[in-house]
C-alpha positions, -999 to +999 in steps of 0.1 A: +374-662+050+387-647+083+371-615+095+393-587+108+382-559+131+401-526+133+403-513+169+385-480+174+417-461+181+431-474+149+401-461+130+406-427+146+442-427+136+434-437+100+408-410+097+432-385+112+457-393+085+433-384+057+422-351+072+431-318+057+424-299+089+460-297+099+461-260+109+441-233+126+433-217+092+417-249+079+391-249+107+358-233+098+329-244+120+295-244+103+262-244+120+268-219+148+240-197+161+238-164+142+233-134+164+200-118+156+182-151+149+153-161+171+164-182+200+145-212+212+123-205+242+146-222+268+176-200+259+158-166+263+159-145+295+132-152+320+099-132+316+088-119+350+056-107+335+040-140+327+003-136+331-018-161+350-044-178+328-081-174+334-099-206+345-135-216+352-130-235+384-114-205+403-120-221+437-096-249+428-067-225+425-047-224+458-014-213+443-007-195+410+008-226+395-026-243+398-041-219+373-016-230+347-023-267+353-060-262+354-061-241+322-046-270+303-070-295+318-100-274+311-089-269+275-089-307+271-122-312+290-105-329+319-115-324+355-088-326+383-090-354+408-106-349+442-083-339+470-064-367+487-075-376+522-053-362+550-037-395+559-025-400+523-014-364+521+008-363+552+024-396+542+031-383+507+044-349+518+066-363+546+082-388+522+089-360+497+102-335+522+121-359+546+124-392+528+108-409+558+074-421+569+054-399+594+047-413+628+011-423+637+011-395+662+021-370+635-006-384+612-033-382+639-024-347+649-027-335+613-060-353+608-074-337+640-062-302+631-094-285+618-078-251+613-078-236+578-040-235+579-035-271+589-017-279+556+005-249+558+015-256+594+024-292+584+045-280+554+062-254+576+071-281+601+085-304+574+106-276+559+120-266+593+132-300+602+169-310+597+155-341+580+145-319+551+181-310+543+191-347+544+164-356+518+171-327+495+208-332+497+205-368+484+188-354+453+216-329+447+243-355+454+228-375+425+236-347+400+270-339+416+281-376+411+291-378+448+310-408+460+334-416+488+358-433+464+377-425+432+363-451+408+383-467+380+404-497+388+418-489+422+386-471+434+406-456+463+389-440+493+384-402+494+386-396+532+376-360+532+348-358+506+320-363+532+325-327+542+309-318+508+279-340+515+274-323+549+278-289+532+249-297+509+228-309+538+235-277+557+228-255+526+193-269+521+185-268+558+196-231+559+177-224+527+209-209+513+199-189+482+205-211+452+225-185+433+250-184+462+249-222+463+259-223+426+287-197+430+302-215+459+304-248+440+318-234+408+342-208+422+341-208+460+379-209+462+382-178+441+353-158+455+357-166+492+392-181+497+391-175+535+358-193+541+360-230+548+324-235+537+332-221+502+363-242+498+343-274+507+316-264+483+340-268+453+338-305+461+311-304+434+339-302+408+362-325+428+335-353+427+346-365+393+356-402+389+394-404+387+423-428+383+453-423+404+475-446+384+472-428+350+504-430+329+495-402+306+488-371+327+484-350+295+454-372+285+442-371+321+442-333+321+420-333+290+397-360+305+393-338+336+385-307+315+359-327+295+343-340+327+340-305+342+327-290+310+300-317+304+290-317+341+286-280+345+266-276+313+243-305+320+237-299+357+232-261+356+223-254+320+204-286+309+225-287+277+242-318+262+273-297+254+295-328+254+281-337+219+302-309+205+335-323+219+344-340+186+323-320+161+298-293+158+266-303+176+244-321+152+211-308+165+219-277+185+234-245+172+266-251+191+300-254+174+330-275+184+349-243+189+323-230+213+326-262+233+363-255+239+357-219+246+333-229+274+359-254+286+385-226+288+367-213+319+376-246+337+410-256+324+431-240+352+411-259+379+431-284+399+425-297+434+440-301+469+430-328+494+451-315+523+436-281+533+433-277+570+397-274+583+410-254+612+412-216+614+419-189+639+429-199+674+422-236+668+446-237+639+473-217+658+470-241+688+472-272+666+502-259+647+520-250+679+514-284+694+525-301+661+557-280+661+565-293+696+559-329+685+581-323+654+609-308+674+608-337+699+608-364+672+630-347+646+660-371+650+638-403+650+619-392+619+650-383+600+665-417+608+633-434+595+633-413+564+669-421+557+661-459+559+632-454+534+650-430+511+668-455+488+635-474+484+615-443+477+640-430+452+639-464+434+601-464+434+601-427+422+625-435+393+604-465+383+572-445+385+586-416+365+598-440+338+562-453+335+549-419+324+547-410+287+574-387+275+552-356+274+542-361+310+578-367+321+589-334+304+565-313+325+573-331+357+611-329+354+612-292+345+627-269+371+600-249+389+613-217+374+607-230+339+572-244+344+543-227+326+507-230+336+503-263+317+534-278+333+522-267+368+490-286+364+508-317+353+533-314+381+506-308+407+487-338+395+519-359+398+521-350+435+486-364+439+496-397+423+524-400+448+499-407+476+508-438+495+545-438+485+556-442+521+533-472+525+547-488+493+582-481+504+576-498+538+563-529+520+593-530+497+617-526+527+599-554+546+604-579+518+638-569+505+658-556+534+647-573+567+675-558+588+667-522+577+630-529+582+637-541+618+655-509+625+626-490+609+601-507+631+622-501+662+624-464+655+586-465+650+582-479+685+603-450+698+582-426+679+550-438+695+564-428+729+558-392+718+522-397+708+510-377+738+526-346+723+511-351+689+478-332+683+448-350+671+445-351+633+417-327+624+413-343+590+414-322+558+393-304+532+392-315+496+388-284+475+394-270+440+423-246+435+441-228+408+479-228+405+484-193+394+467-164+376+477-175+341+458-205+327+470-232+303+461-225+267+428-241+254+428-254+219+402-270+197+410-307+193+406-324+160+379-350+165+383-345+203+418-362+202+438-347+230+471-347+211+457-332+179+453-296+189+441-270+164+437-232+171+438-217+205+406-202+219+397-179+248+370-183+274+335-177+259+299-188+259+280-203+230+262-177+210+230-198+213+229-189+250+237-152+250+247-123+228+275-114+253+296-144+247+328-129+262+327-124+299+347-100+320+375-119+337+396-105+365+425-126+376+437-125+412+472-131+426+466-169+428+438-176+404+427-169+368+393-156+378+377-175+350+354-197+371+342-166+390+332-150+357+313-183+347+297-186+381+284-150+380+270-155+345+252-188+355+230-169+379+228-136+361+195-120+348+208-125+312+207-163+317+173-179+322+186-215+318+199-221+353+167-212+371+145-230+345+166-262+347+167-263+385+130-255+390+121-281+364+142-307+383+124-298+415+090-302+397+101-337+385+111-347+420+076-341+433+056-352+403+078-379+387+084-360+355+095-325+346+076-299+328+104-306+303+106-343+307+143-345+295+158-330+327+193-325+313+183-316+277+164-284+271+176-283+235+161-293+202+164-330+209+148-327+243+111-331+251+087-302+245+075-286+277+039-295+288+035-261+305+062-237+293+045-206+307+042-223+341+079-231+341+087-195+332+064-183+360+079-206+386+115-198+375+109-161+375+093-162+409+121-184+422+146-157+413+124-128+425+119-145+459+157-147+465+164-181+449+147-197+479+143-234+475+120-237+505+097-211+492+095-230+459+088-263+476+062-247+498+043-234+468+043-269+453+034-287+485+004-264+492-009-264+456-042-281+446-022-299+420+000-316+446-030-322+469-049-343+444-057-380+450-037-406+431-065-430+422-063-442+386-088-429+361-095-436+324-086-403+308-084-408+270-073-373+263-042-378+284-036-414+293-001-408+306-012-381+330+012-355+316-012-327+323-015-338+360-052-346+364-042-368+393-012-371+416+012-396+401+019-427+422+057-433+426+077-461+440+099-451+469+135-445+460+161-468+474+171-445+503+134-438+512+127-475+513+156-484+536+153-453+558+115-458+562+120-494+572+145-484+598+122-456+611+092-479+612+111-505+631+123-479+656+159-485+647+168-454+628+198-436+643+194-399+635+230-388+641+239-362+615+270-356+595+306-369+598+325-396+579+306-423+561+295-455+578+296-492+568+264-511+577+266-549+573+262-565+539+248-599+533+275-626+535+268-638+500+275-604+484+310-598+471+306-560+468+324-560+435+353-581+445+362-556+472+346-571+502+378-565+522+373-528+517+339-530+534+349-531+571+315-531+589+313-502+614+320-513+650+293-492+666+260-510+659+242-476+659+261-468+627+244-497+610+211-480+612+220-444+602+203-429+572+213-441+538+227-407+530+256-415+553+264-450+540+298-452+523+295-448+485+320-472+469+317-458+434+323-491+416+302-513+440+272-496+457+256-509+489+237-540+477+202-532+490+203-497+476+217-508+443+189-533+439+163-505+441+179-483+413+203-462+433+219-433+414+251-444+397+277-419+407+299-424+376+281-394+360+254-369+369+221-387+376+191-366+369+162-390+376+160-423+394+152-452+372+122-473+383+127-509+373+107-540+384+129-570+388+129-603+407+159-594+429+139-565+443+112-588+457+138-613+468+158-587+486+129-577+507+116-612+513+148-631+518+171-605+533+182-612+568+185-574+573+149-568+563+137-598+584+156-583+614+139-550+608+106-567+607+113-584+640+122-550+655+090-535+640+069-564+655+085-558+689+077-521+686+041-528+678+037-551+707+052-526+731+031-497+719-002-516+713-001-540+742-014-575+742-046-569+722-040-585+688-066-563+671-048-532+684-015-546+672-028-550+637-042-515+638-008-501+650+013-518+623-010-504+596-008-469+611+030-471+612+034-484+576+004-470+558-007-441+579-042-456+582-060-484+600-072-516+581-108-520+572-129-549+584-122-571+554-084-565+556-085-573+593-104-606+586-077-616+561-049-607+584-063-628+613-067-657+589-031-652+578-020-653+615-040-685+621-024-702+591+011-690+600+007-700+636-002-736+626+027-736+602+051-723+628+039-748+654+043-777+630+079-766+621+090-757+657+108-790+662+128-787+630+135-750+631+168-741+649+157-706+658+123-691+654+120-655+643+103-638+672+095-601+678+124-582+693+121-582+730+097-611+731+097-630+764+114-603+784+097-598+818+081-563+816+090-558+853+127-564+846+125-541+816+112-513+838+139-520+864+166-516+837+150-483+825+149-471+861+185-480+867+197-460+837+176-430+846+190-430+881+226-436+870+227-416+837+195-394+838+183-411+806+167-442+793+189-469+778+190-473+741+182-507+725+218-518+724+225-510+760+193-527+770+202-558+750+237-559+764+224-557+800+198-584+794+224-606+777+247-601+807+219-610+832+210-640+811+246-651+810+249-648+848+217-667+853+228-694+829+260-699+848+242-703+880+218-728+865+247-748+850+264-749+883+233-760+901+219-785+875+250-794+855+235-784+821+232-754+799+197-738+793+181-739+759+161-708+750+142-726+722+151-699+697+142-668+717+159-636+705+168-621+739+173-634+774+163-668+787+168-671+824+172-639+844+157-617+816+128-641+810+102-653+833+067-668+827+050-639+810+014-642+799+010-636+761+009-654+728+027-686+722+060-686+704+042-699+673+018-670+674+045-645+681+065-658+651+034-657+630+031-620+638+066-614+626+056-631+594+026-608+591+047-577+596+074-590+572+046-595+546+032-560+550+066-543+544+067-562+511+034-548+499+030-521+473+012-499+497+044-496+517+069-494+488+049-467+469+038-432+479+003-423+467 
């Protein structure tokens, strides 16, 4: 007998037909929180008077937080672990604060600092570096679902969104108070409409995945409202509010009506992607120059527009007919008749029209060649005026509101967007506060609703925001939160291991001006953080939830790539600006969009920090994705840690990683000189912040001997040996090149300039040799120059040099490199 399956939408329609909830009067939500009832701990205001517990081992307590941790350990009869040695500590702290390895010089300076404030000086240096903001920004971008593209089918590029990324970096580096940080991202356009920084900050809301080709903009409006509601509640309030979209929350005391009341704060939010980043005199000068260009080109541009107009009109008619009737109704209304809902739909329609000129040009090219030829000729004339046109300053993507009156918000039957029930006004769930109705003050251009919400999020009446953020910070240092479910502080979430500690940290965080750096300094200087990570058999707490040792953690994807680049000496520390496109392996398809990935022309951009790599929402950069990169489709609160074969293969077989290993080998040889023992010591210091012991060194030399024999045996059949970067270059010539650059440019050349000059010298020498001998030289697989750049230089054989690259490549594949301890 054949089986039939009913499509999910058909099931919803069928159920809707049997419902009796057809009017506002029929809706009576059960299960809401009753005022006067006892609230769960997480929803109560912060208690600034949390007392520090008494402990026996008082000398172990360096920070107040240590007493809370130690009290739980002592109650279970567990002793803390010994303090980590200084080399392990600086490697751990630098990776946590910067996302990078410390240099051997930084390690040795810290080890040699015998002052009682050595750790504090180290932490202050880490927090003061601009690298700190880059590392902390990556963590915030995870929860803000940041990407440089839209997602969905077209996954179109968002050319301006990088400004939000840079805003986050700058905010953490400046230690912007977190309450201000929250307000700017939720309502910066309402609170500080004249401040560019505040407009950029609302990119937090703009980061949602989106589909430019949606046919039903009424449905799209509801999808946007749902996304903003769910994101704000999970990121700032640690609440799975989205569970109440279709019905009363099954576990929390939150009703479906309260879900839509909370959503009402956000329903008037739309966005603009064309706000000028210029202001003051710079904007006035730009506008004046643009006006001159427009006046000079007016006739040409009008002729071009006239040629395109019939095609654009046809495309517009076709596009409009593709919308559902309700969407067409809002779009075609005269401006004077549009209400707040219509304005949102109309404004959204303008965004969907992006690229219409490009589409019209393509249509004209294929269907009217004569007109297209005229259009091109006019374009050539237009180019003659380029000298008058000001440089495009780019634009800001920001959230806006389209008027002081907001569209109505209605409870939706089963969450179905076209099954509205009764209208509701902005309000907070009773579970969170007794004052559910906030004071809202509209402005001339905005409803003021998001301002009211932003102010409440960081108000003394709301303890959730501080608890949730502090808990997330704790998790980023220790691998798990005090509440392990970082986005769920409700009944279905994990019970806190140290609730009093979380309240103490959160209350102090607020009292100390919402300073993230102060919070991080407290954690980094604590005895809890300074513990060694050696495994122990602790039966009372086998999972180390009580923190009797520092938890070992694998490096995150960005830490791994950036640390490899830093170790190899390749890391380009240029900060900010549009995203870059490093090379991807030739066998990677990048989600069927390889043509979208145009590798950056400047080779320096290939080695910038992972923070600046273009985030193609549907197809992340392959190496980072392999190591559990944060999926930007939704807020990502904790990095997954998987162990898969592709991870090992990516490090072992990747040409990129091999190239970085060659660069690292070259760096080691330059810095350690020709002594092989010193070279082995140096590579350990760079990667592991320590020197190898005698047994390790014995094994490494044995490895080199075996690999040298293997390389020598394969030399005849290998087309190109993998040699350390710079191998075979005459040191005298290298010094001459450095001297030339210092004399000509008052600086040393970078590696790309040095390689280019060596290659040029080599090319010239090869030409002379070909002319003299009648044949081309063969470098035998050397990585740099052969004739002019290379001369008989004493040192290891090619086989030994290639074996050293193999050794380095093996070490970057070890757990000691890929974990922080």
